[in-house]
C-alpha positions in Angstrom: -64.6 82.9 5.5 -65.3 86.5 4.4 -67.4 85.2 1.5 -69.4 82.9 3.8 -70.2 85.7 6.2 -71.1 88.0 3.3 -73.7 85.6 2.0 -75.8 86.0 5.1 -75.2 89.7 5.8 -74.7 91.4 2.4 -77.6 91.4 -0.2 -75.2 92.4 -2.9 -72.9 89.4 -2.2 -75.9 87.1 -2.0 -77.2 88.4 -5.3 -73.8 87.8 -6.9 -73.5 84.3 -5.5 -77.1 83.4 -6.7 -76.3 84.8 -10.1 -73.2 82.6 -10.4 -75.3 79.6 -9.3 -78.0 80.4 -11.9 -75.2 80.4 -14.5 -74.5 76.8 -13.6 -71.5 77.2 -11.3 -71.1 74.8 -8.4 -71.1 76.1 -4.9 -67.3 76.1 -4.7 -67.0 77.9 -8.0 -69.6 80.5 -7.0 -67.9 81.1 -3.6 -64.5 81.4 -5.4 -66.0 84.0 -7.8 -67.5 85.9 -4.9 -64.1 85.8 -3.1 -62.4 87.2 -6.2 -64.9 89.9 -6.6 -64.5 91.0 -3.0 -60.8 91.0 -3.3 -61.0 93.2 -6.4 -63.2 95.7 -4.5 -60.7 95.6 -1.6 -57.8 96.2 -3.9 -59.6 99.1 -5.6 -60.2 100.8 -2.2 -56.6 100.3 -1.3 -55.3 101.6 -4.6 -57.6 104.7 -4.6 -56.9 105.2 -0.9 -60.6 105.5 -0.2 -62.8 103.8 2.4 -65.4 101.2 1.2 -68.8 102.8 0.8 -71.7 100.3 0.8 -74.5 101.0 -1.8 -78.1 100.0 -1.6 -78.8 97.0 -3.8 -80.4 97.7 -7.1 -84.0 96.5 -7.8 -82.5 93.9 -10.2 -80.3 92.5 -7.4 -83.2 92.5 -5.0 -85.5 90.7 -7.5 -82.8 88.0 -8.0 -82.6 87.5 -4.2 -86.3 87.1 -4.1 -86.2 84.3 -6.7 -83.8 82.2 -4.7 
């Protein structure tokens, strides 16, 4: 459910999902990849004992979003 919410609210997540779709992944495969990526970020935050800091999406990520 987190990945579905991230698709509509987080440009970086949308860009990652779109990148996976362009690579030829199915919707389910792309969502699974996004979920794994989000889990890896969460684990890194827990391991480093630091809060999650959002970053502005790069111009490449924004361009990828505009193509979709």
